[in-house]
N, C-alpha and C positions, 0 to 999 in steps of 0.2 A: 552836505546832504542835498540831494536833488529835489527840486520842486516838481510839482505835477506837470507843469508846462515843459520843463526841460526833459523830463522823462518821456513825455508824449512826443517831443521833437526827436529824441534819440530813437524811439521806436519807429517813427515814420521814416527817418533817414535810413535806418537799418533795413526796413522793408523795401524802400526804393533801391538801395544798393543790391539787395538780394534779387529783386525783379530785373534789374539791369544785367546782372551777372547771368541770370537764367535766360534772358533774351539773347545775350551774346553767345551762350553755349548751345541753347536749343531755340533757334529762331522760329520754328513752326509750332503752332498750337492747334488744337482741334477747332474746326469750323463751328461757329456758334449757331448758324442757321440749321445745319443738318446734324449737329452734335457729333461730328466726326465720322458719320456713316458714309458720306459721299453721295447719298441720294435722299430725296425727300418727295413726299407726295404732293401732287398738284392741288390747287385750291378748288377748282371746279370738278375736273375729272381726277379721281383719286388714284391715279396710276403712279407708280414709283418712277421718278425721273432723276437724271443727274443734277446734282446741286449746282445752280448757276454761280453761286458765290465762290466756291472752291474748285469748280470744274470737275467734280467727282473724286477728288483726291482725299477729301475729309480733313485737309490741313490748310491753315491760313497763316500768313506771316503775322507775328505778334505786333501789337502797336508799339511796344518798346523797341523792337528791332527796327521798325520804320524810323523812329526817332534817332536811334544810333546811326543808321545809314544816312539820314538827312544831315546830321552833325558832321559825319565823316566826309560827305560830299562837299559841304560848305567849307570845311577846313582845307580840303585838297584844292578847291577852286581859289581860295585865298592865298595859297602858297605857291601858285604857279607864276 
């Protein structure tokens, strides 16, 4: 029988595995600043402008994908 701590650990590991698989398969997610629209209103002058964070695409690289690429780069640098 699983204890509560073991069950919680399995759920967290399952979620982490799912997120890494998702980051590997779909590396881009919606921009959090413009909510995927690619444009946002200015603070002082309320005109619509291109989102500076995603450059108007509405997509950003997921944090998990950056971690995967960092690990991959370090692995390749160590094997040369």
